[in-house]
C-alpha positions as CSV (number, residue, x, y, z in Angstrom):
1,M,-27.5,-12.3,3.9
2,A,-26.2,-10.1,1.1
3,S,-26.5,-11.5,-2.4
4,L,-23.3,-12.1,-4.3
5,K,-22.8,-10.3,-7.6
6,T,-20.8,-11.5,-10.5
7,L,-18.1,-9.0,-11.6
8,S,-17.2,-8.3,-15.1
9,V,-13.8,-9.3,-16.5
10,R,-12.8,-5.6,-16.6
11,T,-13.8,-5.1,-13.0
12,L,-11.9,-8.2,-11.9
13,E,-8.8,-7.0,-13.8
14,H,-9.1,-3.6,-12.1
15,L,-9.5,-5.2,-8.7
16,G,-6.5,-7.4,-9.4
17,A,-4.4,-4.4,-10.3
18,L,-5.4,-2.5,-7.2
19,Q,-4.6,-5.6,-5.0
20,A,-1.2,-6.1,-6.7
21,A,-0.3,-2.5,-6.1
22,V,-1.1,-2.8,-2.4
23,R,0.9,-6.0,-2.1
24,R,3.9,-4.5,-4.0
25,L,3.9,-1.3,-1.9
26,A,3.5,-3.4,1.3
27,V,6.7,-5.2,0.5
28,E,8.5,-1.9,-0.2
29,R,7.1,-0.3,2.9
30,N,8.2,-3.2,5.1
31,Q,11.7,-3.1,3.6
32,A,12.0,0.6,4.2
33,L,10.7,0.2,7.8
34,R,13.3,-2.5,8.4
35,M,16.1,-0.3,7.1
36,L,14.9,2.6,9.2
37,A,14.8,0.4,12.3
38,A,18.2,-1.0,11.6
39,S,19.7,2.5,11.1
40,R,18.9,3.6,14.6
41,G,22.0,3.9,16.6
42,V,24.4,3.0,13.8
43,A,23.8,5.7,11.1
44,T,24.4,9.4,11.2
45,A,21.6,11.7,11.9
46,D,21.5,12.7,8.2
47,A,21.4,9.1,7.1
48,Q,18.6,8.4,9.6
49,R,16.6,11.3,8.3
50,E,17.0,10.0,4.7
51,F,15.8,6.5,5.9
52,W,12.8,8.3,7.6
53,F,12.0,10.3,4.4
54,E,12.2,7.1,2.3
55,F,9.8,5.3,4.7
56,A,7.4,8.2,4.9
57,W,7.2,8.5,1.1
58,I,6.6,4.8,0.6
59,D,4.1,4.7,3.5
60,Q,2.1,7.5,1.9
61,E,2.0,5.7,-1.4
62,Y,0.9,2.5,0.4
63,R,-1.8,4.4,2.2
64,V,-3.1,5.9,-1.1
65,A,-3.2,2.4,-2.7
66,V,-5.1,1.0,0.3
67,H,-7.6,3.9,0.1
68,R,-8.1,3.3,-3.7
69,L,-8.7,-0.4,-3.1
70,A,-11.1,0.3,-0.3
71,S,-13.0,2.9,-2.3
72,F,-13.2,0.6,-5.3
73,C,-14.7,-2.1,-3.1
74,A,-17.1,0.2,-1.4
75,E,-18.3,1.5,-4.7
76,R,-18.9,-2.0,-6.0
77,R,-20.7,-3.0,-2.8
78,S,-23.1,-0.1,-2.9
79,S,-24.0,-0.5,-6.6
């Protein structure tokens, strides 16, 4: 069984900020996905493309935030 390490206040604050960013972006990503799905069949092709671009942009930001959080955790686990 791996031993548990106590994290510094600064490390905990950084972890909390990374987690908050992932949560905030997840909400935005889900809203953009719902708007994209709702636009199918009722919006013009140009509008659907805009909804797609909006979703793709937010999805990319979300993926970067998840990667940062995972990297942070992996670094702390290996140290």
